[in-house]
C-alpha positions as YAML, in Angstrom:
chain: A
units: angstrom
residues:
- id: 1
  name: MET
  ca: [0.00, 0.00, 0.00]
- id: 2
  name: THR
  ca: [1.53, 3.27, -1.14]
- id: 3
  name: VAL
  ca: [0.71, 6.81, -0.01]
- id: 4
  name: ASN
  ca: [1.28, 9.45, -2.68]
- id: 5
  name: ILE
  ca: [2.67, 12.11, -0.37]
- id: 6
  name: GLN
  ca: [3.61, 14.47, -3.21]
- id: 7
  name: ARG
  ca: [0.00, 14.54, -4.39]
- id: 8
  name: LEU
  ca: [-1.28, 15.02, -0.85]
- id: 9
  name: MET
  ca: [1.12, 17.89, -0.08]
- id: 10
  name: GLY
  ca: [0.13, 19.55, -3.34]
- id: 11
  name: GLU
  ca: [-3.54, 19.32, -2.37]
- id: 12
  name: LEU
  ca: [-2.80, 20.75, 1.08]
- id: 13
  name: GLU
  ca: [-1.01, 23.63, -0.59]
- id: 14
  name: ARG
  ca: [-3.84, 24.18, -3.06]
- id: 15
  name: LEU
  ca: [-6.53, 24.17, -0.38]
- id: 16
  name: ALA
  ca: [-4.55, 26.77, 1.58]
- id: 17
  name: THR
  ca: [-5.00, 29.21, -1.31]
- id: 18
  name: PHE
  ca: [-8.72, 29.37, -0.53]
- id: 19
  name: SER
  ca: [-8.22, 32.02, 2.11]
- id: 20
  name: ASP
  ca: [-9.37, 35.50, 3.05]
- id: 21
  name: ALA
  ca: [-5.93, 36.27, 4.50]
- id: 22
  name: PRO
  ca: [-2.64, 36.58, 2.60]
- id: 23
  name: ALA
  ca: [-0.32, 33.55, 2.62]
- id: 24
  name: PRO
  ca: [0.96, 31.89, 4.70]
- id: 25
  name: ALA
  ca: [-2.06, 32.68, 6.88]
- id: 26
  name: VAL
  ca: [-5.37, 30.93, 6.23]
- id: 27
  name: THR
  ca: [-8.77, 32.42, 7.05]
- id: 28
  name: ARG
  ca: [-11.76, 30.33, 5.97]
- id: 29
  name: VAL
  ca: [-15.03, 31.12, 7.74]
- id: 30
  name: LEU
  ca: [-18.29, 29.18, 7.47]
- id: 31
  name: TYR
  ca: [-20.53, 29.90, 4.44]
- id: 32
  name: THR
  ca: [-18.35, 32.67, 3.03]
- id: 33
  name: PRO
  ca: [-17.54, 32.62, -0.71]
- id: 34
  name: THR
  ca: [-14.06, 31.37, 0.25]
- id: 35
  name: ASP
  ca: [-15.50, 28.50, 2.26]
- id: 36
  name: LEU
  ca: [-17.82, 27.56, -0.61]
- id: 37
  name: ALA
  ca: [-14.94, 27.66, -3.13]
- id: 38
  name: ALA
  ca: [-12.87, 25.36, -0.90]
- id: 39
  name: ARG
  ca: [-15.81, 22.98, -0.65]
- id: 40
  name: ALA
  ca: [-16.14, 22.91, -4.44]
- id: 41
  name: TYR
  ca: [-12.45, 22.01, -4.73]
- id: 42
  name: LEU
  ca: [-12.85, 19.19, -2.22]
- id: 43
  name: LYS
  ca: [-15.91, 17.84, -3.99]
- id: 44
  name: SER
  ca: [-13.97, 17.71, -7.24]
- id: 45
  name: LEU
  ca: [-11.30, 15.59, -5.55]
- id: 46
  name: PHE
  ca: [-13.88, 13.30, -4.00]
- id: 47
  name: ALA
  ca: [-15.63, 12.83, -7.34]
- id: 48
  name: GLU
  ca: [-12.31, 11.93, -9.02]
- id: 49
  name: THR
  ca: [-11.95, 9.15, -6.45]
- id: 50
  name: ASP
  ca: [-15.38, 7.71, -7.34]
- id: 51
  name: LEU
  ca: [-16.86, 8.48, -3.95]
- id: 52
  name: GLU
  ca: [-20.60, 8.98, -3.53]
- id: 53
  name: LEU
  ca: [-21.26, 12.54, -2.34]
- id: 54
  name: ARG
  ca: [-24.01, 14.06, -0.26]
- id: 55
  name: GLU
  ca: [-24.39, 17.22, 1.79]
- id: 56
  name: ASP
  ca: [-26.86, 17.71, 4.61]
- id: 57
  name: ALA
  ca: [-28.89, 20.80, 5.46]
- id: 58
  name: LEU
  ca: [-26.07, 22.24, 7.55]
- id: 59
  name: GLY
  ca: [-23.34, 21.61, 4.98]
- id: 60
  name: ASN
  ca: [-21.67, 18.54, 6.48]
- id: 61
  name: LEU
  ca: [-20.09, 16.84, 3.45]
- id: 62
  name: PHE
  ca: [-20.05, 13.05, 3.14]
- id: 63
  name: ALA
  ca: [-17.98, 11.10, 0.57]
- id: 64
  name: ARG
  ca: [-18.64, 7.34, 0.68]
- id: 65
  name: TRP
  ca: [-16.64, 4.46, -0.74]
- id: 66
  name: VAL
  ca: [-19.38, 1.85, -0.96]
- id: 67
  name: GLY
  ca: [-18.44, -1.49, 0.56]
- id: 68
  name: ALA
  ca: [-19.34, -5.03, -0.40]
- id: 69
  name: GLU
  ca: [-22.14, -5.01, 2.20]
- id: 70
  name: PRO
  ca: [-23.47, -1.45, 1.95]
- id: 71
  name: ASP
  ca: [-26.29, -1.99, 4.44]
- id: 72
  name: LEU
  ca: [-23.83, -2.46, 7.30]
- id: 73
  name: PRO
  ca: [-22.95, 0.57, 9.45]
- id: 74
  name: ALA
  ca: [-20.06, 2.37, 7.79]
- id: 75
  name: VAL
  ca: [-16.60, 3.18, 9.09]
- id: 76
  name: GLY
  ca: [-16.09, 6.93, 9.26]
- id: 77
  name: THR
  ca: [-13.09, 9.22, 9.11]
- id: 78
  name: GLY
  ca: [-12.57, 12.92, 8.51]
- id: 79
  name: SER
  ca: [-12.22, 16.32, 10.13]
- id: 80
  name: HIS
  ca: [-12.86, 19.98, 9.24]
- id: 81
  name: THR
  ca: [-11.51, 22.54, 6.79]
- id: 82
  name: ASP
  ca: [-12.78, 25.82, 8.22]
- id: 83
  name: ALA
  ca: [-10.07, 27.99, 9.75]
- id: 84
  name: ILE
  ca: [-10.13, 30.79, 12.31]
- id: 85
  name: PRO
  ca: [-8.76, 34.17, 11.15]
- id: 86
  name: HIS
  ca: [-5.02, 34.08, 10.42]
- id: 87
  name: ALA
  ca: [-4.61, 30.38, 11.14]
- id: 88
  name: GLY
  ca: [-2.47, 27.72, 9.44]
- id: 89
  name: ARG
  ca: [-3.02, 25.14, 6.73]
- id: 90
  name: TYR
  ca: [-2.89, 21.84, 8.65]
- id: 91
  name: ASP
  ca: [-5.45, 22.03, 11.47]
- id: 92
  name: GLY
  ca: [-8.36, 19.80, 10.47]
- id: 93
  name: VAL
  ca: [-7.32, 19.76, 6.83]
- id: 94
  name: VAL
  ca: [-4.83, 16.90, 7.36]
- id: 95
  name: GLY
  ca: [-7.72, 14.76, 8.56]
- id: 96
  name: VAL
  ca: [-9.84, 15.49, 5.50]
- id: 97
  name: LEU
  ca: [-7.25, 15.32, 2.70]
- id: 98
  name: GLY
  ca: [-5.29, 12.67, 4.62]
- id: 99
  name: GLY
  ca: [-8.48, 10.63, 4.90]
- id: 100
  name: LEU
  ca: [-8.97, 10.96, 1.16]
- id: 101
  name: GLU
  ca: [-5.40, 9.81, 0.49]
- id: 102
  name: ALA
  ca: [-5.90, 6.84, 2.84]
- id: 103
  name: ILE
  ca: [-8.93, 5.76, 0.78]
- id: 104
  name: ARG
  ca: [-6.98, 6.21, -2.47]
- id: 105
  name: ALA
  ca: [-4.11, 4.12, -1.08]
- id: 106
  name: LEU
  ca: [-6.52, 1.32, -0.21]
- id: 107
  name: GLN
  ca: [-8.13, 1.51, -3.63]
- id: 108
  name: ALA
  ca: [-4.74, 1.37, -5.36]
- id: 109
  name: ALA
  ca: [-3.88, -1.70, -3.27]
- id: 110
  name: CYS
  ca: [-7.07, -3.38, -4.60]
- id: 111
  name: PHE
  ca: [-8.57, -3.55, -1.12]
- id: 112
  name: ARG
  ca: [-12.31, -4.16, -1.14]
- id: 113
  name: PRO
  ca: [-13.98, -3.08, 2.13]
- id: 114
  name: ARG
  ca: [-16.82, -5.12, 3.55]
- id: 115
  name: ARG
  ca: [-18.26, -2.07, 5.28]
- id: 116
  name: SER
  ca: [-18.47, 1.21, 3.42]
- id: 117
  name: ILE
  ca: [-15.79, 3.74, 4.33]
- id: 118
  name: GLU
  ca: [-17.05, 7.29, 4.55]
- id: 119
  name: LEU
  ca: [-15.01, 10.48, 4.59]
- id: 120
  name: LEU
  ca: [-16.73, 13.30, 6.45]
- id: 121
  name: MET
  ca: [-15.93, 17.01, 6.31]
- id: 122
  name: PHE
  ca: [-17.60, 18.61, 9.29]
- id: 123
  name: THR
  ca: [-19.24, 22.00, 9.04]
- id: 124
  name: SER
  ca: [-17.74, 24.68, 11.28]
- id: 125
  name: GLU
  ca: [-15.58, 22.94, 13.86]
- id: 126
  name: GLU
  ca: [-14.28, 26.41, 14.70]
- id: 127
  name: PRO
  ca: [-16.58, 28.81, 16.60]
- id: 128
  name: THR
  ca: [-15.62, 31.79, 14.44]
- id: 129
  name: ARG
  ca: [-18.95, 32.77, 12.90]
- id: 130
  name: PHE
  ca: [-21.68, 31.62, 15.29]
- id: 131
  name: GLY
  ca: [-19.75, 31.43, 18.56]
- id: 132
  name: ILE
  ca: [-20.11, 27.69, 19.07]
- id: 133
  name: GLY
  ca: [-17.52, 25.08, 18.15]
- id: 134
  name: CYS
  ca: [-18.17, 21.72, 16.49]
- id: 135
  name: LEU
  ca: [-21.42, 22.96, 15.01]
- id: 136
  name: GLY
  ca: [-21.76, 20.17, 12.44]
- id: 137
  name: SER
  ca: [-20.89, 17.29, 14.74]
- id: 138
  name: ARG
  ca: [-23.12, 18.64, 17.53]
- id: 139
  name: ALA
  ca: [-26.05, 18.48, 15.11]
- id: 140
  name: LEU
  ca: [-25.07, 15.07, 13.71]
- id: 141
  name: CYS
  ca: [-25.15, 13.43, 17.14]
- id: 142
  name: GLY
  ca: [-28.21, 15.31, 18.38]
- id: 143
  name: ALA
  ca: [-26.37, 17.30, 21.06]
- id: 144
  name: TRP
  ca: [-27.93, 20.37, 19.47]
- id: 145
  name: THR
  ca: [-31.49, 20.29, 18.18]
- id: 146
  name: ALA
  ca: [-32.90, 22.14, 15.19]
- id: 147
  name: GLU
  ca: [-34.53, 24.60, 17.61]
- id: 148
  name: MET
  ca: [-31.20, 25.36, 19.28]
- id: 149
  name: LEU
  ca: [-29.49, 25.81, 15.91]
- id: 150
  name: GLY
  ca: [-32.29, 28.10, 14.80]
- id: 151
  name: ARG
  ca: [-31.48, 30.54, 17.60]
- id: 152
  name: LEU
  ca: [-27.90, 31.13, 16.47]
- id: 153
  name: ARG
  ca: [-26.92, 34.55, 15.12]
- id: 154
  name: ASP
  ca: [-23.58, 35.79, 13.81]
- id: 155
  name: SER
  ca: [-21.94, 39.07, 14.79]
- id: 156
  name: GLU
  ca: [-24.01, 40.93, 12.18]
- id: 157
  name: GLY
  ca: [-27.29, 39.48, 13.48]
- id: 158
  name: LYS
  ca: [-27.76, 37.08, 10.58]
- id: 159
  name: SER
  ca: [-29.40, 33.80, 11.57]
- id: 160
  name: LEU
  ca: [-27.87, 30.43, 10.85]
- id: 161
  name: ASP
  ca: [-30.91, 29.62, 8.70]
- id: 162
  name: GLN
  ca: [-30.43, 32.74, 6.60]
- id: 163
  name: ALA
  ca: [-26.68, 32.18, 6.22]
- id: 164
  name: ARG
  ca: [-26.97, 28.54, 5.21]
- id: 165
  name: THR
  ca: [-29.80, 29.25, 2.76]
- id: 166
  name: GLU
  ca: [-27.78, 31.99, 1.10]
- id: 167
  name: ALA
  ca: [-24.90, 29.50, 0.83]
- id: 168
  name: GLY
  ca: [-27.13, 26.99, -0.96]
- id: 169
  name: PHE
  ca: [-27.94, 24.55, 1.86]
- id: 170
  name: SER
  ca: [-31.63, 23.74, 2.13]
- id: 171
  name: GLY
  ca: [-33.80, 21.28, 3.99]
- id: 172
  name: GLY
  ca: [-34.93, 21.08, 7.59]
- id: 173
  name: LEU
  ca: [-32.25, 21.18, 10.26]
- id: 174
  name: GLU
  ca: [-34.02, 18.30, 12.00]
- id: 175
  name: THR
  ca: [-32.81, 16.06, 9.14]
- id: 176
  name: VAL
  ca: [-29.13, 16.56, 10.04]
- id: 177
  name: ARG
  ca: [-29.07, 14.15, 12.96]
- id: 178
  name: LEU
  ca: [-27.68, 10.78, 11.93]
- id: 179
  name: PRO
  ca: [-29.75, 7.64, 12.58]
- id: 180
  name: GLU
  ca: [-28.66, 5.03, 15.09]
- id: 181
  name: ASN
  ca: [-26.00, 2.59, 13.85]
- id: 182
  name: TYR
  ca: [-25.02, 4.85, 10.98]
- id: 183
  name: TYR
  ca: [-21.35, 4.32, 11.83]
- id: 184
  name: SER
  ca: [-19.73, 1.29, 13.39]
- id: 185
  name: ALA
  ca: [-16.56, 3.26, 14.23]
- id: 186
  name: PHE
  ca: [-14.98, 6.66, 13.60]
- id: 187
  name: VAL
  ca: [-11.30, 7.68, 13.56]
- id: 188
  name: GLU
  ca: [-9.93, 11.21, 13.08]
- id: 189
  name: LEU
  ca: [-6.40, 12.04, 11.95]
- id: 190
  name: HIS
  ca: [-5.20, 15.40, 13.30]
- id: 191
  name: ILE
  ca: [-2.09, 17.39, 14.12]
- id: 192
  name: GLU
  ca: [-1.42, 17.30, 17.86]
- id: 193
  name: GLN
  ca: [-1.62, 21.09, 18.40]
- id: 194
  name: GLY
  ca: [0.72, 20.55, 21.32]
- id: 195
  name: PRO
  ca: [4.43, 19.83, 21.86]
- id: 196
  name: LEU
  ca: [4.54, 16.36, 23.45]
- id: 197
  name: LEU
  ca: [5.14, 14.19, 20.37]
- id: 198
  name: GLU
  ca: [7.88, 16.46, 19.07]
- id: 199
  name: GLN
  ca: [9.52, 16.68, 22.49]
- id: 200
  name: GLU
  ca: [9.55, 12.88, 22.79]
- id: 201
  name: ASN
  ca: [10.57, 12.39, 19.13]
- id: 202
  name: LEU
  ca: [7.53, 10.21, 18.45]
- id: 203
  name: PRO
  ca: [5.68, 10.13, 15.12]
- id: 204
  name: LEU
  ca: [2.25, 9.16, 16.48]
- id: 205
  name: GLY
  ca: [-0.09, 9.71, 19.38]
- id: 206
  name: ILE
  ca: [-3.14, 7.53, 19.95]
- id: 207
  name: VAL
  ca: [-5.81, 9.45, 21.80]
- id: 208
  name: THR
  ca: [-7.55, 7.64, 24.64]
- id: 209
  name: ALA
  ca: [-9.72, 10.53, 25.91]
- id: 210
  name: ILE
  ca: [-10.83, 13.98, 24.77]
- id: 211
  name: ALA
  ca: [-11.22, 16.79, 27.27]
- id: 212
  name: ALA
  ca: [-14.21, 19.09, 27.07]
- id: 213
  name: PRO
  ca: [-14.59, 22.61, 28.37]
- id: 214
  name: ALA
  ca: [-17.18, 24.29, 30.48]
- id: 215
  name: SER
  ca: [-17.31, 27.80, 29.03]
- id: 216
  name: LEU
  ca: [-19.01, 30.72, 30.73]
- id: 217
  name: ILE
  ca: [-19.27, 34.48, 30.42]
- id: 218
  name: VAL
  ca: [-19.25, 36.51, 33.64]
- id: 219
  name: ARG
  ca: [-20.55, 40.09, 33.40]
- id: 220
  name: LEU
  ca: [-19.76, 42.46, 36.26]
- id: 221
  name: SER
  ca: [-21.37, 45.83, 36.95]
- id: 222
  name: GLY
  ca: [-19.79, 48.26, 39.37]
- id: 223
  name: GLN
  ca: [-19.83, 52.02, 39.60]
- id: 224
  name: GLY
  ca: [-17.73, 54.26, 37.42]
- id: 225
  name: GLY
  ca: [-16.32, 57.62, 38.26]
- id: 226
  name: HIS
  ca: [-13.39, 59.98, 37.96]
- id: 227
  name: ALA
  ca: [-10.10, 58.34, 38.87]
- id: 228
  name: GLY
  ca: [-9.05, 61.37, 40.87]
- id: 229
  name: THR
  ca: [-12.18, 62.30, 42.75]
- id: 230
  name: VAL
  ca: [-13.72, 59.02, 43.98]
- id: 231
  name: LEU
  ca: [-11.98, 58.04, 47.21]
- id: 232
  name: MET
  ca: [-10.81, 54.47, 47.72]
- id: 233
  name: PRO
  ca: [-13.33, 53.54, 50.47]
- id: 234
  name: ASP
  ca: [-16.19, 54.52, 48.15]
- id: 235
  name: ARG
  ca: [-15.12, 52.56, 45.08]
- id: 236
  name: ARG
  ca: [-16.98, 49.69, 43.38]
- id: 237
  name: ASP
  ca: [-14.35, 48.84, 40.78]
- id: 238
  name: ALA
  ca: [-15.55, 46.09, 38.42]
- id: 239
  name: LEU
  ca: [-12.04, 45.46, 37.07]
- id: 240
  name: LEU
  ca: [-10.66, 44.58, 40.51]
- id: 241
  name: ALA
  ca: [-13.46, 42.08, 41.04]
- id: 242
  name: GLY
  ca: [-12.71, 40.62, 37.61]
- id: 243
  name: ALA
  ca: [-9.02, 40.36, 38.44]
- id: 244
  name: GLU
  ca: [-9.81, 38.43, 41.60]
- id: 245
  name: ILE
  ca: [-12.09, 36.09, 39.66]
- id: 246
  name: ALA
  ca: [-9.42, 35.45, 37.01]
- id: 247
  name: LEU
  ca: [-6.89, 34.60, 39.71]
- id: 248
  name: GLU
  ca: [-9.42, 32.25, 41.31]
- id: 249
  name: VAL
  ca: [-9.84, 30.42, 37.98]
- id: 250
  name: ASP
  ca: [-6.10, 29.78, 37.99]
- id: 251
  name: ARG
  ca: [-6.05, 28.73, 41.67]
- id: 252
  name: ALA
  ca: [-9.05, 26.42, 41.33]
- id: 253
  name: ALA
  ca: [-7.57, 24.61, 38.32]
- id: 254
  name: ARG
  ca: [-4.22, 24.14, 40.03]
- id: 255
  name: ALA
  ca: [-5.89, 22.91, 43.21]
- id: 256
  name: SER
  ca: [-7.63, 20.01, 41.46]
- id: 257
  name: GLY
  ca: [-4.47, 17.95, 41.89]
- id: 258
  name: ALA
  ca: [-4.58, 16.66, 38.32]
- id: 259
  name: PRO
  ca: [-2.41, 17.81, 35.41]
- id: 260
  name: ASP
  ca: [-5.34, 17.35, 33.04]
- id: 261
  name: THR
  ca: [-7.33, 20.16, 34.69]
- id: 262
  name: VAL
  ca: [-6.79, 23.55, 33.07]
- id: 263
  name: GLY
  ca: [-8.51, 26.89, 33.55]
- id: 264
  name: THR
  ca: [-8.24, 30.01, 31.40]
- id: 265
  name: THR
  ca: [-9.71, 33.49, 31.47]
- id: 266
  name: GLY
  ca: [-9.34, 34.25, 27.79]
- id: 267
  name: ILE
  ca: [-11.61, 37.30, 27.55]
- id: 268
  name: PHE
  ca: [-11.35, 40.40, 29.75]
- id: 269
  name: LYS
  ca: [-13.30, 43.38, 28.41]
- id: 270
  name: VAL
  ca: [-13.22, 46.62, 30.41]
- id: 271
  name: HIS
  ca: [-15.62, 49.58, 30.11]
- id: 272
  name: PRO
  ca: [-15.05, 52.45, 29.57]
- id: 273
  name: GLY
  ca: [-11.36, 51.63, 29.10]
- id: 274
  name: ALA
  ca: [-9.92, 55.05, 29.98]
- id: 275
  name: ILE
  ca: [-6.86, 55.52, 32.17]
- id: 276
  name: ASN
  ca: [-8.56, 58.18, 34.26]
- id: 277
  name: SER
  ca: [-11.91, 56.42, 34.70]
- id: 278
  name: ILE
  ca: [-12.88, 53.77, 37.23]
- id: 279
  name: PRO
  ca: [-14.03, 50.64, 35.36]
- id: 280
  name: SER
  ca: [-17.79, 50.29, 35.69]
- id: 281
  name: ARG
  ca: [-18.37, 47.14, 33.62]
- id: 282
  name: VAL
  ca: [-16.24, 44.07, 32.91]
- id: 283
  name: GLU
  ca: [-16.89, 40.92, 30.90]
- id: 284
  name: LEU
  ca: [-14.82, 37.76, 31.45]
- id: 285
  name: GLY
  ca: [-14.77, 34.68, 29.24]
- id: 286
  name: ILE
  ca: [-13.75, 31.60, 31.24]
- id: 287
  name: ASP
  ca: [-12.80, 28.14, 29.95]
- id: 288
  name: ILE
  ca: [-12.31, 25.21, 32.34]
- id: 289
  name: ARG
  ca: [-11.63, 21.76, 30.92]
- id: 290
  name: ASP
  ca: [-10.62, 18.25, 31.94]
- id: 291
  name: ILE
  ca: [-10.95, 14.68, 30.74]
- id: 292
  name: ASP
  ca: [-12.75, 13.93, 34.04]
- id: 293
  name: GLY
  ca: [-16.16, 15.53, 33.97]
- id: 294
  name: ALA
  ca: [-16.80, 15.42, 37.73]
- id: 295
  name: ARG
  ca: [-13.42, 16.95, 38.50]
- id: 296
  name: ARG
  ca: [-13.96, 19.72, 35.95]
- id: 297
  name: ASP
  ca: [-17.41, 20.47, 37.32]
- id: 298
  name: ALA
  ca: [-16.00, 20.70, 40.85]
- id: 299
  name: VAL
  ca: [-13.57, 23.37, 39.67]
- id: 300
  name: VAL
  ca: [-16.40, 25.20, 37.92]
- id: 301
  name: SER
  ca: [-18.48, 25.14, 41.10]
- id: 302
  name: ARG
  ca: [-15.58, 26.60, 43.07]
- id: 303
  name: VAL
  ca: [-15.19, 29.42, 40.53]
- id: 304
  name: VAL
  ca: [-18.92, 30.20, 40.49]
- id: 305
  name: ALA
  ca: [-18.97, 30.34, 44.30]
- id: 306
  name: ALA
  ca: [-15.96, 32.66, 44.23]
- id: 307
  name: VAL
  ca: [-17.74, 35.00, 41.81]
- id: 308
  name: GLY
  ca: [-20.58, 35.41, 44.29]
- id: 309
  name: GLU
  ca: [-18.29, 35.94, 47.26]
- id: 310
  name: ILE
  ca: [-16.00, 38.42, 45.52]
- id: 311
  name: CYS
  ca: [-18.85, 40.46, 44.09]
- id: 312
  name: GLU
  ca: [-20.71, 40.61, 47.39]
- id: 313
  name: ARG
  ca: [-17.59, 41.76, 49.21]
- id: 314
  name: ARG
  ca: [-16.85, 44.45, 46.63]
- id: 315
  name: GLY
  ca: [-20.43, 45.59, 46.06]
- id: 316
  name: ILE
  ca: [-20.46, 44.44, 42.43]
- id: 317
  name: GLY
  ca: [-23.47, 43.13, 40.52]
- id: 318
  name: TYR
  ca: [-22.95, 40.08, 38.34]
- id: 319
  name: GLU
  ca: [-24.56, 37.65, 35.94]
- id: 320
  name: ILE
  ca: [-23.27, 34.36, 34.56]
- id: 321
  name: GLU
  ca: [-24.10, 33.07, 31.08]
- id: 322
  name: TRP
  ca: [-23.27, 29.45, 30.32]
- id: 323
  name: MET
  ca: [-21.93, 28.87, 26.82]
- id: 324
  name: ASN
  ca: [-21.51, 25.10, 27.07]
- id: 325
  name: ALA
  ca: [-20.58, 22.34, 29.49]
- id: 326
  name: ASP
  ca: [-20.07, 19.30, 27.30]
- id: 327
  name: PRO
  ca: [-19.02, 15.98, 28.84]
- id: 328
  name: PRO
  ca: [-15.54, 14.63, 28.03]
- id: 329
  name: ALA
  ca: [-15.25, 11.53, 25.85]
- id: 330
  name: GLN
  ca: [-13.40, 8.25, 26.24]
- id: 331
  name: SER
  ca: [-12.07, 6.63, 23.08]
- id: 332
  name: GLY
  ca: [-13.55, 3.34, 21.86]
- id: 333
  name: GLU
  ca: [-11.29, 0.48, 22.87]
- id: 334
  name: GLU
  ca: [-11.70, -1.38, 19.56]
- id: 335
  name: VAL
  ca: [-10.64, 1.71, 17.59]
- id: 336
  name: VAL
  ca: [-7.64, 2.25, 19.86]
- id: 337
  name: ARG
  ca: [-6.63, -1.39, 19.41]
- id: 338
  name: ALA
  ca: [-6.93, -1.08, 15.63]
- id: 339
  name: LEU
  ca: [-4.72, 2.02, 15.65]
- id: 340
  name: GLU
  ca: [-2.13, 0.31, 17.85]
- id: 341
  name: ALA
  ca: [-2.04, -2.81, 15.68]
- id: 342
  name: SER
  ca: [-1.61, -0.71, 12.53]
- id: 343
  name: ALA
  ca: [1.23, 1.33, 14.02]
- id: 344
  name: GLN
  ca: [2.95, -1.83, 15.25]
- id: 345
  name: GLU
  ca: [2.71, -3.48, 11.82]
- id: 346
  name: LEU
  ca: [4.48, -0.48, 10.32]
- id: 347
  name: GLY
  ca: [7.11, -0.42, 13.07]
- id: 348
  name: LEU
  ca: [6.11, 3.10, 14.13]
- id: 349
  name: PRO
  ca: [6.45, 4.03, 17.80]
- id: 350
  name: TYR
  ca: [3.62, 5.88, 19.50]
- id: 351
  name: ARG
  ca: [2.36, 7.01, 22.85]
- id: 352
  name: LYS
  ca: [-1.13, 6.94, 24.27]
- id: 353
  name: MET
  ca: [-2.28, 10.42, 25.21]
- id: 354
  name: VAL
  ca: [-5.26, 12.62, 25.88]
- id: 355
  name: SER
  ca: [-6.48, 15.45, 23.67]
- id: 356
  name: ARG
  ca: [-6.86, 18.66, 25.61]
- id: 357
  name: ALA
  ca: [-8.14, 20.45, 22.52]
- id: 358
  name: TYR
  ca: [-11.74, 20.24, 21.37]
- id: 359
  name: HIS
  ca: [-12.47, 18.18, 18.26]
- id: 360
  name: ASP
  ca: [-15.47, 16.85, 16.35]
- id: 361
  name: SER
  ca: [-14.55, 13.39, 17.59]
- id: 362
  name: LEU
  ca: [-15.80, 14.49, 21.02]
- id: 363
  name: PHE
  ca: [-19.33, 14.43, 19.59]
- id: 364
  name: MET
  ca: [-18.85, 11.49, 17.23]
- id: 365
  name: ALA
  ca: [-18.08, 9.44, 20.34]
- id: 366
  name: ARG
  ca: [-21.77, 9.79, 21.22]
- id: 367
  name: LEU
  ca: [-22.65, 7.94, 18.01]
- id: 368
  name: CYS
  ca: [-20.10, 5.13, 17.82]
- id: 369
  name: PRO
  ca: [-16.71, 3.96, 19.13]
- id: 370
  name: THR
  ca: [-14.31, 6.77, 18.23]
- id: 371
  name: ALA
  ca: [-10.62, 7.57, 18.57]
- id: 372
  name: MET
  ca: [-8.09, 10.05, 17.23]
- id: 373
  name: LEU
  ca: [-4.63, 9.69, 15.74]
- id: 374
  name: PHE
  ca: [-2.21, 12.57, 16.32]
- id: 375
  name: ILE
  ca: [0.90, 13.47, 14.37]
- id: 376
  name: PRO
  ca: [3.46, 16.03, 15.57]
- id: 377
  name: CYS
  ca: [3.37, 19.68, 14.64]
- id: 378
  name: LYS
  ca: [6.38, 21.98, 14.86]
- id: 379
  name: ASN
  ca: [6.85, 23.41, 18.36]
- id: 380
  name: GLY
  ca: [3.28, 22.42, 19.14]
- id: 381
  name: TRP
  ca: [2.13, 25.55, 17.30]
- id: 382
  name: SER
  ca: [-1.37, 25.73, 15.87]
- id: 383
  name: HIS
  ca: [-3.98, 28.36, 14.98]
- id: 384
  name: ARG
  ca: [-1.21, 30.56, 13.58]
- id: 385
  name: PRO
  ca: [0.27, 31.04, 10.10]
- id: 386
  name: ASP
  ca: [3.51, 29.15, 10.88]
- id: 387
  name: GLU
  ca: [1.66, 25.99, 11.89]
- id: 388
  name: TYR
  ca: [3.58, 23.10, 10.29]
- id: 389
  name: ALA
  ca: [3.53, 19.32, 10.00]
- id: 390
  name: SER
  ca: [6.24, 17.57, 7.99]
- id: 391
  name: PRO
  ca: [5.49, 15.44, 4.91]
- id: 392
  name: GLU
  ca: [7.14, 12.49, 6.66]
- id: 393
  name: HIS
  ca: [4.83, 12.68, 9.67]
- id: 394
  name: ILE
  ca: [1.75, 13.27, 7.50]
- id: 395
  name: GLU
  ca: [2.62, 10.23, 5.38]
- id: 396
  name: GLN
  ca: [3.10, 8.06, 8.46]
- id: 397
  name: GLY
  ca: [-0.23, 9.21, 9.85]
- id: 398
  name: VAL
  ca: [-2.02, 8.43, 6.59]
- id: 399
  name: ARG
  ca: [-0.45, 4.97, 6.38]
- id: 400
  name: VAL
  ca: [-1.63, 4.11, 9.89]
- id: 401
  name: LEU
  ca: [-5.05, 5.59, 9.17]
- id: 402
  name: ALA
  ca: [-5.42, 3.54, 5.98]
- id: 403
  name: ARG
  ca: [-4.55, 0.28, 7.74]
- id: 404
  name: THR
  ca: [-6.91, 1.15, 10.59]
- id: 405
  name: LEU
  ca: [-9.79, 1.87, 8.23]
- id: 406
  name: ALA
  ca: [-9.15, -1.44, 6.49]
- id: 407
  name: ARG
  ca: [-9.22, -3.28, 9.82]
- id: 408
  name: LEU
  ca: [-12.42, -1.62, 10.94]
- id: 409
  name: ALA
  ca: [-14.11, -2.11, 7.56]
- id: 410
  name: GLU
  ca: [-13.50, -5.87, 7.34]
...
């Protein structure tokens, strides 16, 4: 079985040209003309490979290699091709074009799958346009209903329904959810987006669990005033309350006792934002994640309690808006075993590891046994223009993926 790495690298390079940012950066946002042009390019590649194509009402794109027993649940693989502003060319894309190359390698080797093998390009894994990540996979597994999707608006107030219709996607959103037993297994190839594989000089990581965040927005309302005339005993400074809350997020995550618990205050908006004005309003965006759901939720509870205590002490009003609190996922043992056996056959070392980043596989795990295969990326960098994965590592990942799909499809 041979992987045509030159062809694959050329396709990665070509797909990167569908961008709203100058090279080497890639910006590809859901339902924009650039996104639709990239989809058209992908569909042309899928058609050349004699794959049966379909798109659902949300724009999830399916390319199926029909097996000898097409009524059996299929084996799935794939990832996403949307990109946050000024990102790189490998995040998600390696799993889509690499999945295509894995199918082509199996076809060239005259392999005939018993189960169909389906390549899936998920709609909007990134939260760029509608503020929620893994939009397509949430809908596919039923984590988000048509009613919930219908409430989404972008930054310009355009509804998801309006945006998808303008992009050419029709049909009821209730039709997106996949039926039971649609897939027998799912495996996603992805760059690590972290430094561990490179640091340990390993070509592969086999993911045994995927962490999931609890994300919340905390809005604080104090009392503004002139920085020179309001005396310290009379102040209700919303920024200082926010600073205490941010420090508590850090303390609570560290106090969990587990290295897999992480907490981040990634948004800190201050109003009015003048050097000589006491901050009257602050908005914090908080992300707390872990592969252990109960442990993560305990940290969240500690932070929420701290918000109340800090605000009461400082005379600050507050409200908390929950963005999401998805459960973590454990990988399917049979998919992990298939990945291990394939790596061992090829003599490629690997480590078992957890994914601390969010991926569509988190939601596919609600539908069928699922696992991920990581390859190294330079310095662990991702979501930036200098994101890089070497042809050697991409080829090794595709070879393991192809063997794993063959195992799962027999």
